[in-house]
PLY file of the C-alpha trace (Angstrom):
ply
format ascii 1.0
element vertex 343
property float x
property float y
property float z
element edge 342
property int vertex1
property int vertex2
end_header
25.38 95.58 104.09
22.42 93.78 105.39
23.10 91.19 107.58
22.24 87.48 107.24
19.67 85.60 109.09
19.15 82.40 109.69
16.08 80.67 110.35
15.55 79.92 113.82
17.30 76.76 115.37
14.66 74.12 115.62
15.35 73.32 119.64
14.42 69.93 120.29
11.72 69.56 123.46
13.19 66.95 125.55
10.90 65.37 127.83
11.51 64.91 131.10
11.58 60.93 131.99
8.38 59.91 134.05
8.73 59.46 137.16
9.06 55.83 139.15
7.65 54.49 141.85
9.70 52.13 144.50
7.77 49.49 144.10
7.84 49.96 140.05
11.85 49.69 139.67
11.70 47.28 142.74
9.89 44.85 140.17
11.97 45.54 137.09
14.79 44.80 139.21
13.40 41.54 140.25
12.88 40.48 137.05
16.49 40.91 136.31
17.73 38.55 139.34
17.62 35.49 137.74
18.41 33.14 140.51
15.50 35.30 141.93
13.22 33.50 139.19
14.42 30.85 138.94
13.42 30.60 142.71
9.48 31.92 141.38
9.66 29.06 138.49
10.11 26.89 141.54
7.71 28.08 143.51
5.01 28.23 141.08
5.69 24.53 139.90
5.61 23.29 143.29
1.93 25.39 143.93
0.58 23.74 141.13
1.08 20.73 142.03
0.11 20.65 145.22
-3.18 22.67 144.13
-3.94 19.79 141.24
-2.55 16.87 143.71
-5.35 14.87 142.54
-4.83 14.94 139.06
-1.14 15.09 138.59
-0.42 11.85 141.26
-0.99 8.60 138.88
-1.86 6.82 141.88
-3.37 7.59 145.18
-0.60 8.46 147.85
-2.29 5.24 150.63
-2.16 2.99 147.81
-0.36 0.03 148.55
0.79 -2.76 146.36
2.59 -5.07 148.55
4.22 -7.57 145.55
5.41 -4.18 144.35
7.44 -3.12 147.87
10.57 -1.80 147.29
9.98 -2.26 143.65
12.39 0.72 140.96
12.16 1.42 137.76
15.34 0.58 135.74
16.54 3.76 135.28
16.61 4.27 138.74
18.95 1.01 139.50
21.29 2.33 136.40
21.60 5.66 138.75
22.28 3.90 141.79
24.63 0.67 141.00
24.30 -0.43 144.55
20.84 -1.38 143.04
21.11 -4.09 141.17
18.12 -6.24 140.03
16.75 -9.50 140.29
17.33 -10.31 137.04
21.45 -9.95 137.20
21.28 -11.82 140.51
20.83 -8.85 143.11
17.90 -7.98 145.42
15.43 -5.11 143.49
12.50 -5.76 141.54
11.83 -3.84 138.70
8.52 -2.19 137.91
8.21 0.75 135.11
4.77 1.06 136.56
6.57 3.59 139.28
8.03 6.62 138.30
10.73 6.83 141.11
9.50 3.44 142.73
7.59 2.17 145.43
8.46 2.54 149.15
8.53 -0.87 151.81
4.69 -0.80 151.64
4.21 -0.76 147.80
3.64 2.82 147.37
3.97 5.07 144.50
6.98 7.93 145.77
6.17 10.05 143.19
2.16 10.18 143.88
3.76 10.96 147.99
5.91 13.35 146.84
3.27 15.75 145.02
0.84 14.93 147.80
3.59 15.96 150.00
4.13 19.55 148.45
0.82 20.30 149.86
2.07 20.04 153.70
5.05 22.36 152.91
3.71 24.32 151.27
0.31 25.31 153.26
2.94 25.37 156.03
5.30 27.90 154.27
2.21 29.66 153.63
0.68 29.53 157.32
3.56 30.64 159.29
4.54 33.65 157.30
0.66 34.69 157.46
0.58 34.21 161.43
3.05 35.93 161.18
2.14 39.04 160.29
-1.14 38.71 161.69
0.21 38.59 165.57
3.69 39.46 164.72
2.39 43.21 162.95
0.15 44.23 165.41
2.77 43.39 168.29
5.29 45.34 167.00
3.43 48.37 165.89
1.93 48.49 169.02
5.04 48.46 171.25
7.19 50.60 168.81
4.28 53.50 168.08
3.33 53.34 172.25
6.69 52.45 173.34
6.59 52.84 177.54
5.02 50.64 179.82
3.27 48.71 177.21
6.99 48.29 175.09
8.51 47.00 178.35
6.17 44.85 178.63
5.60 42.95 175.05
8.99 42.93 174.27
9.67 40.78 177.99
6.84 38.56 176.74
8.58 37.85 173.69
12.18 37.97 175.30
10.57 35.28 177.95
9.72 33.00 174.43
12.80 33.67 173.38
14.67 32.11 176.45
13.09 29.26 175.10
15.26 27.16 171.65
12.54 27.60 168.99
12.94 24.18 167.89
12.50 22.28 171.36
9.50 24.73 172.21
7.80 23.57 169.14
8.72 19.28 170.10
7.47 20.29 173.69
4.19 21.82 172.10
3.62 19.24 169.76
4.05 16.47 172.51
1.52 18.50 174.54
-0.94 18.68 171.84
-0.56 14.54 170.80
-0.79 13.83 174.47
-3.53 15.96 175.59
-5.64 15.47 172.31
-5.27 11.81 171.93
-8.65 10.71 173.68
-10.47 14.02 174.91
-14.52 13.56 175.73
-16.73 13.71 173.04
-18.51 17.05 173.01
-15.38 19.16 174.54
-13.05 22.01 172.89
-10.77 19.47 172.90
-12.20 16.85 170.78
-13.20 18.99 168.67
-9.88 20.49 167.92
-9.15 16.34 167.96
-11.11 16.07 165.04
-10.15 18.93 162.89
-6.82 17.60 163.46
-7.42 14.42 162.37
-9.24 15.54 159.35
-6.61 17.37 158.44
-3.88 14.44 158.31
-2.08 16.12 161.40
-1.11 19.38 160.14
-3.52 21.53 162.53
-1.43 21.25 165.56
1.89 21.66 163.41
0.24 25.66 162.08
-0.28 25.85 165.41
2.80 24.84 167.02
4.43 27.06 164.55
2.05 29.96 164.67
2.83 30.35 168.19
6.22 30.42 167.98
7.05 32.47 164.26
5.38 36.17 165.43
8.13 36.97 167.64
11.04 37.67 165.51
8.51 39.89 163.63
7.45 41.79 166.07
11.08 42.83 167.01
11.91 44.24 163.93
8.53 45.26 163.35
9.06 47.56 166.36
12.56 48.43 165.35
11.33 49.91 162.01
8.84 51.60 163.74
10.78 53.41 165.85
13.50 54.51 163.55
10.08 56.02 161.55
7.57 57.69 164.48
9.63 60.88 164.47
10.26 61.81 161.22
8.63 64.63 159.57
6.16 63.14 157.45
4.91 61.68 160.76
5.00 65.12 162.51
2.82 66.81 159.32
0.13 63.78 159.87
-0.36 64.46 163.49
-0.28 67.93 162.87
-3.12 67.54 159.91
-5.29 65.50 162.31
-4.85 62.15 161.41
-5.80 59.68 164.12
-3.40 57.04 165.43
-4.66 54.16 163.30
-4.54 55.87 160.57
-0.76 57.11 161.02
-0.25 53.87 161.90
-1.60 51.48 159.21
-1.30 54.34 156.66
1.83 56.03 156.96
4.27 54.45 158.63
3.47 50.65 157.82
3.62 51.36 154.19
7.39 52.49 154.63
8.33 49.61 156.94
6.75 47.07 154.37
9.80 45.93 152.18
12.22 44.80 155.03
9.55 42.89 156.50
8.34 41.24 153.05
11.88 40.62 152.81
12.65 39.03 156.41
9.38 36.61 156.15
10.10 35.24 152.61
13.93 34.23 154.28
12.17 32.67 157.08
9.67 30.89 155.48
12.94 27.92 154.69
12.54 27.88 158.48
8.90 27.20 158.80
9.45 24.55 156.26
12.51 22.33 157.50
10.79 22.45 161.59
7.53 21.09 159.59
10.05 18.45 157.94
12.19 17.48 161.06
8.55 17.29 162.94
7.41 14.61 160.85
10.69 13.01 160.65
10.62 12.03 164.43
7.10 11.34 164.36
5.28 14.37 165.53
3.96 15.63 162.26
1.48 14.70 160.00
-0.68 11.74 160.79
0.46 8.12 158.62
-0.54 8.00 155.85
-0.64 11.66 155.12
2.56 12.28 153.05
5.18 14.52 154.32
8.43 14.76 152.82
10.23 14.61 156.24
7.97 11.34 156.98
8.96 9.95 154.01
13.02 10.42 154.17
12.20 9.55 157.78
10.74 6.27 156.71
13.80 6.07 153.13
16.54 6.72 155.80
15.81 3.71 157.29
16.89 1.58 154.24
18.92 4.11 152.40
22.23 1.95 151.93
19.62 -0.72 149.87
17.15 1.57 148.36
18.90 4.90 148.57
16.34 6.43 146.30
13.40 6.14 148.84
15.32 9.15 150.76
16.63 11.24 148.15
14.32 11.60 145.64
11.85 13.28 148.83
15.05 15.09 150.00
15.62 16.50 146.64
12.24 17.90 146.62
12.61 19.47 150.25
15.76 20.98 148.95
14.58 22.49 146.21
11.64 24.28 147.49
13.72 25.74 150.51
16.29 27.13 148.20
13.57 28.43 145.54
12.64 30.77 148.69
15.89 31.53 149.82
17.13 32.93 146.07
13.33 35.03 146.09
14.42 36.01 149.74
17.62 37.17 148.10
16.24 38.34 145.34
13.63 40.80 146.95
16.07 42.00 149.70
18.24 43.23 146.68
15.26 44.77 144.94
13.84 46.51 147.84
17.04 47.93 149.28
15.99 51.86 148.55
20.03 52.54 148.57
19.45 50.39 145.30
17.59 52.82 143.14
18.63 53.56 139.73
21.44 51.00 139.86
20.99 48.25 137.21
0 1
1 2
2 3
3 4
4 5
5 6
6 7
7 8
8 9
9 10
10 11
11 12
12 13
13 14
14 15
15 16
16 17
17 18
18 19
19 20
20 21
21 22
22 23
23 24
24 25
25 26
26 27
27 28
28 29
29 30
30 31
31 32
32 33
33 34
34 35
35 36
36 37
37 38
38 39
39 40
40 41
41 42
42 43
43 44
44 45
45 46
46 47
47 48
48 49
49 50
50 51
51 52
52 53
53 54
54 55
55 56
56 57
57 58
58 59
59 60
60 61
61 62
62 63
63 64
64 65
65 66
66 67
67 68
68 69
69 70
70 71
71 72
72 73
73 74
74 75
75 76
76 77
77 78
78 79
79 80
80 81
81 82
82 83
83 84
84 85
85 86
86 87
87 88
88 89
89 90
90 91
91 92
92 93
93 94
94 95
95 96
96 97
97 98
98 99
99 100
100 101
101 102
102 103
103 104
104 105
105 106
106 107
107 108
108 109
109 110
110 111
111 112
112 113
113 114
114 115
115 116
116 117
117 118
118 119
119 120
120 121
121 122
122 123
123 124
124 125
125 126
126 127
127 128
128 129
129 130
130 131
131 132
132 133
133 134
134 135
135 136
136 137
137 138
138 139
139 140
140 141
141 142
142 143
143 144
144 145
145 146
146 147
147 148
148 149
149 150
150 151
151 152
152 153
153 154
154 155
155 156
156 157
157 158
158 159
159 160
160 161
161 162
162 163
163 164
164 165
165 166
166 167
167 168
168 169
169 170
170 171
171 172
172 173
173 174
174 175
175 176
176 177
177 178
178 179
179 180
180 181
181 182
182 183
183 184
184 185
185 186
186 187
187 188
188 189
189 190
190 191
191 192
192 193
193 194
194 195
195 196
196 197
197 198
198 199
199 200
200 201
201 202
202 203
203 204
204 205
205 206
206 207
207 208
208 209
209 210
210 211
211 212
212 213
213 214
214 215
215 216
216 217
217 218
218 219
219 220
220 221
221 222
222 223
223 224
224 225
225 226
226 227
227 228
228 229
229 230
230 231
231 232
232 233
233 234
234 235
235 236
236 237
237 238
238 239
239 240
240 241
241 242
242 243
243 244
244 245
245 246
246 247
247 248
248 249
249 250
250 251
251 252
252 253
253 254
254 255
255 256
256 257
257 258
258 259
259 260
260 261
261 262
262 263
263 264
264 265
265 266
266 267
267 268
268 269
269 270
270 271
271 272
272 273
273 274
274 275
275 276
276 277
277 278
278 279
279 280
280 281
281 282
282 283
283 284
284 285
285 286
286 287
287 288
288 289
289 290
290 291
291 292
292 293
293 294
294 295
295 296
296 297
297 298
298 299
299 300
300 301
301 302
302 303
303 304
304 305
305 306
306 307
307 308
308 309
309 310
310 311
311 312
312 313
313 314
314 315
315 316
316 317
317 318
318 319
319 320
320 321
321 322
322 323
323 324
324 325
325 326
326 327
327 328
328 329
329 330
330 331
331 332
332 333
333 334
334 335
335 336
336 337
337 338
338 339
339 340
340 341
341 342
């Protein structure tokens, strides 16, 4: 009896899944984070608003219409019941020419909020740029070489940390504004004063924040480098003859970049709040350049009668700061290597 032979079963070829890098997987996790995406959308909207401020602003930020001082549209008076229109026996001048109302000098609040986004977002990007350029170099050198160089650099950071950061920035701004107020023409101080005037007072804000923003980054980079410099891949790079700059920037830096991006993104709201506070106390941008901090300061003087003048720029500041916080939290979850393979 012959054995019954069956045709060989067709074995399905299982294709192994393609490998996925940490950055691509992190991007996928970030896209699934709705709060982070909301933060990105708010940031992009404000960036576009700042870039195209001359086009989007209905009126120039410094245009004054004195007869419309403290005017407000009808919907604002309905939002704040204490703002009664003159037609109803109140004190508010109704004018639909201003979307959010006008300030005490008859300047359009909406236009000034749009232009104020330029100041806050410029600080939001200048602060991290200086922090990365200075703090990254200092931290890499201190952590990689160690010894007396590490001790000298970190003690310098400790001395600067001895001063409260905000108080230190206030002292710096006071020094700049008094020392460069009336310098002699042709001197370096005169050139800096001219640049500050041309930028609406933002130059000294950038310098003040830049001189303090790199310290936390330097400490973080140093700690990350100390945890990486004795790893096997660094020893392998040494064995292959890689020089010091190549090891620092091509091997160590890519492996510590994730925590640095997260930390700096979460620090951006601090830079924005520093600028807003400086403008609030009169050490920020020069009038009539608008800043959300200076607008809140001006509006706070009449907040009981015209709450819209302080509340609307405060909402704009609130949204941008929380957007960066949402983005930072999302990046922290997305770039955490322990989250690999976790939905």
